[in-house]
C-alpha positions in Angstrom: -53.5 -27.1 -58.6 -50.7 -27.2 -56.5 -50.2 -29.9 -57.7 -49.8 -28.6 -61.6 -47.6 -26.1 -60.3 -45.2 -28.5 -59.1 -45.9 -30.3 -63.0 -44.9 -27.5 -64.2 -42.0 -26.1 -62.1 -40.8 -30.5 -62.6 -40.4 -29.8 -66.8 -39.4 -26.1 -66.8 -36.1 -26.6 -64.7 -35.5 -30.1 -65.4 -37.1 -32.3 -67.9 -37.0 -29.0 -70.7 -33.9 -28.9 -70.2 -32.8 -32.3 -70.2 -34.8 -33.6 -73.3 -33.6 -30.1 -74.8 -30.0 -31.0 -74.8 -30.0 -34.7 -75.1 -31.9 -33.8 -78.9 -28.9 -31.3 -79.4 -26.3 -34.3 -78.7 -27.9 -37.5 -80.5 -29.8 -36.1 -83.3 -26.6 -35.6 -85.5 -25.3 -38.9 -83.5 -28.3 -40.4 -85.4 -27.8 -38.5 -88.5 -24.2 -40.0 -89.1 -25.5 -43.4 -88.3 -28.3 -42.8 -90.9 -26.2 -41.0 -92.8 -23.1 -43.8 -92.9 -25.9 -46.2 -94.4 -27.2 -44.7 -97.2 -26.0 -44.9 -101.2 -24.1 -41.8 -101.8 -26.8 -40.7 -104.3 -29.2 -40.9 -102.2 -27.3 -38.3 -99.7 -27.3 -34.9 -101.4 -31.3 -36.3 -102.9 -33.7 -33.0 -102.6 -36.3 -36.0 -101.5 -34.7 -36.1 -97.8 -34.9 -40.1 -96.6 -35.0 -40.3 -92.7 -34.3 -43.6 -92.6 -31.5 -45.2 -95.5 -33.9 -47.3 -97.8 -32.3 -49.1 -98.9 -29.6 -49.3 -95.6 -26.1 -50.6 -96.9 -22.4 -51.0 -95.3 -20.7 -50.6 -97.9 -19.3 -46.9 -97.2 -17.9 -48.9 -94.5 -15.8 -51.2 -96.7 -14.7 -48.0 -98.9 -13.4 -46.4 -95.7 -11.9 -49.1 -94.1 -9.8 -51.1 -96.5 -9.5 -48.0 -99.9 -10.2 -45.2 -97.5 -6.9 -46.9 -95.7 -8.7 -46.4 -91.8 -7.8 -50.5 -90.5 -4.5 -47.7 -90.8 -5.6 -44.8 -89.1 -7.2 -47.3 -86.8 -4.3 -48.7 -85.4 -2.6 -45.4 -85.5 -4.8 -43.8 -83.5 -4.9 -46.4 -80.9 -1.4 -47.3 -80.8 -0.8 -43.4 -80.4 -3.7 -43.4 -77.5 -3.1 -46.4 -76.0 0.9 -45.4 -75.7 0.2 -41.9 -74.1 -2.6 -42.7 -71.5 0.1 -45.2 -70.3 2.9 -42.4 -70.1 0.3 -40.4 -68.5 -1.4 -41.9 -65.9 2.3 -43.0 -64.7 3.5 -40.2 -64.3 0.5 -38.7 -63.1 0.3 -41.3 -60.5 3.8 -40.4 -59.2 3.4 -36.8 -59.5 0.4 -37.0 -57.5 1.9 -39.2 -55.1 4.4 -36.7 -54.4 2.7 -34.2 -54.2 0.0 -35.7 -51.3 3.1 -37.6 -49.0 6.3 -35.2 -49.5 6.8 -31.9 -48.5 10.0 -29.8 -50.4 10.4 -27.0 -50.9 9.1 -25.2 -54.4 5.9 -27.4 -53.7 3.5 -24.4 -53.7 5.0 -22.5 -56.8 5.1 -26.1 -58.7 1.4 -26.7 -58.3 0.6 -23.1 -59.1 2.5 -23.1 -62.0 0.6 -26.5 -63.0 -2.5 -24.7 -62.3 -1.2 -22.1 -65.1 0.0 -24.1 -67.8 -3.7 -25.4 -68.1 -5.2 -22.0 -68.8 -2.9 -21.8 -72.1 -4.4 -23.2 -75.4 -2.2 -25.9 -76.0 -1.7 -24.0 -80.0 1.0 -21.7 -78.5 3.3 -24.7 -78.3 2.1 -26.3 -81.7 5.3 -23.8 -83.2 7.9 -24.4 -80.3 7.6 -28.3 -80.4 7.7 -28.1 -83.9 10.9 -27.1 -84.2 12.4 -29.0 -81.5 10.8 -32.1 -83.1 11.8 -31.0 -86.4 15.4 -30.5 -84.8 15.7 -33.7 -83.0 14.1 -35.5 -86.6 10.6 -36.3 -84.4 8.3 -34.6 -87.1 6.8 -37.2 -89.2 6.7 -39.5 -86.1 4.2 -41.3 -83.9 6.3 -41.2 -80.9 5.8 -37.0 -81.7 2.2 -37.3 -81.1 3.2 -39.4 -77.9 5.5 -37.0 -76.7 3.0 -33.8 -77.2 0.0 -36.3 -75.0 2.0 -36.9 -72.9 3.1 -32.5 -71.9 -0.1 -31.4 -72.4 -2.2 -33.9 -70.3 0.1 -34.2 -67.5 -0.3 -31.1 -64.8 -3.3 -31.4 -65.1 -4.2 -35.2 -64.7 -1.6 -34.8 -62.1 -3.7 -32.3 -60.1 -6.7 -35.3 -60.8 -4.5 -38.1 -58.9 -3.2 -35.4 -56.0 -7.4 -35.5 -55.4 -7.4 -38.6 -55.0 -4.5 -40.2 -53.3 -5.1 -37.1 -50.7 -8.4 -39.0 -50.0 -6.3 -42.4 -48.8 -4.8 -42.3 -45.1 -1.2 -41.6 -44.8 -1.3 -43.9 -42.2 -1.8 -47.1 -44.9 1.6 -45.9 -46.4 3.4 -46.0 -43.1 1.7 -49.3 -41.4 2.9 -51.2 -45.1 6.4 -49.6 -44.6 6.7 -50.9 -40.7 4.8 -54.7 -42.4 8.4 -53.9 -44.5 7.2 -52.8 -47.9 9.1 -50.4 -49.5 7.9 -47.0 -51.5 7.1 -48.6 -55.2 4.9 -51.6 -53.0 3.1 -49.0 -51.4 2.2 -47.5 -54.8 1.2 -50.1 -57.3 0.0 -52.3 -54.7 -1.7 -50.5 -52.5 -2.2 -47.2 -53.5 -3.3 -48.0 -56.9 -5.9 -50.3 -55.8 -7.3 -47.6 -53.7 -7.6 -45.7 -56.5 -9.2 -47.7 -58.9 -12.1 -45.9 -59.9 -10.7 -41.8 -60.4 -7.2 -43.2 -62.0 -9.9 -46.0 -65.0 -12.0 -42.2 -65.0 -8.6 -40.2 -65.7 -7.2 -43.0 -68.5 -11.0 -42.9 -70.0 -10.8 -39.3 -70.2 -6.9 -39.1 -71.5 -7.5 -41.5 -73.5 -10.3 -39.9 -75.5 -8.4 -35.9 -75.2 -5.8 -38.6 -77.6 -8.1 -39.9 -79.9 -10.3 -37.3 -80.9 -6.8 -34.8 -81.1 -7.0 -32.9 -84.5 -3.9 -29.4 -84.7 -1.3 -31.4 -83.4 -1.1 -34.7 -85.9 -2.1 -32.5 -88.7 0.8 -30.8 -87.9 3.5 -32.9 -86.6 2.3 -36.0 -89.3 3.2 -35.6 -93.1 3.1 -38.8 -93.9 -0.4 -40.6 -95.1 0.8 -44.2 -93.3 0.9 -42.3 -89.4 -2.3 -39.9 -90.0 -4.4 -40.6 -87.1 -8.2 -41.4 -87.5 -9.3 -37.7 -87.7 -6.7 -36.5 -89.5 -8.0 -39.1 -92.5 -10.9 -37.9 -91.7 -9.9 -34.0 -92.9 -8.1 -35.6 -96.1 -11.4 -37.4 -97.1 -13.1 -33.6 -97.6 -11.7 -32.9 -101.2 -11.4 -29.4 -102.7 -14.3 -30.0 -104.7 -16.0 -33.3 -104.0 -17.2 -34.8 -100.3 -18.4 -38.1 -100.2 -20.7 -37.7 -97.6 -21.8 -41.1 -96.6 -18.0 -42.5 -96.3 -17.5 -39.6 -94.1 -19.7 -40.4 -92.2 -19.1 -44.1 -92.1 -14.9 -43.0 -90.9 -17.2 -40.3 -88.2 -18.8 -43.6 -87.0 -15.6 -45.7 -86.8 -13.6 -43.0 -84.8 -17.0 -43.1 -82.5 -17.1 -46.5 -81.8 -14.2 -46.7 -79.8 -15.5 -44.5 -77.6 -19.0 -45.3 -77.1 -17.4 -48.9 -76.8 -15.1 -47.5 -73.5 -17.4 -45.5 -71.7 -19.7 -48.0 -71.9 -17.4 -50.8 -69.9 -16.3 -48.3 -67.7 -18.9 -46.1 -66.7 -19.5 -47.1 -63.0 -15.7 -46.3 -62.8 -16.3 -42.7 -64.0 -18.7 -42.4 -61.7 -17.6 -43.2 -58.3 -13.6 -42.3 -59.8 -15.3 -38.3 -60.0 -17.2 -38.4 -57.4 -14.4 -39.7 -54.9 -11.7 -36.3 -56.7 -14.3 -34.1 -55.9 -14.4 -35.2 -52.0 -10.7 -33.7 -51.5 -9.1 -31.4 -53.9 
């Protein structure tokens, strides 16, 4: 009887919520993959096909070549990678400064960083659009890089501060006694020690840039600079939607994120754990 109660309690508290969450996450993903492998005429067929029969990869070929997804993919990759490098460098330097130095206005600076996270990014679009238009950055990938860096550096700075706080200052002092400069300490001692947190932060920053839509839709007007989210938006016509091709484009957009998280998952767990020790 006790075993039955424990089993029911475990099922209600753990297994059922976990299974429900997995189904909620996986079913749309799997249905998108299945739809991308169907012929267009089979997608809206009255008789639902739960598996593509026969399966086709023509939708992927169509969106990659005729749909210009090869261009969108490279644009997304270029903008995201450039933004992540800038975000990580600035966040590490800011986090190191906040951890190792005491200066006037430090607490106020950190409060301002926190307050920026309470503001929705959309309120920055109009002032930034006017600024970028004045300096000639509208319709250039650089406008997206600047926007992503500005939006993500405050939060990632706070994350880096947490990671670096776990490293004793005595390590810095010992290295500097041996002749190391502050730059050497940061890049040759601190960075290897916070590698899991660094990878976790870079991964989330990359996904944030890769999936971003509103700024890319606002700042970019030429199709040759479209990123994948904007390219997907323009695949939805006013009177016609090619659902199979749209699903294929969505899967192409998902592949880098899935591969990235599959590769860095061990660093994510270590990084998030080490960042939670000290904030």
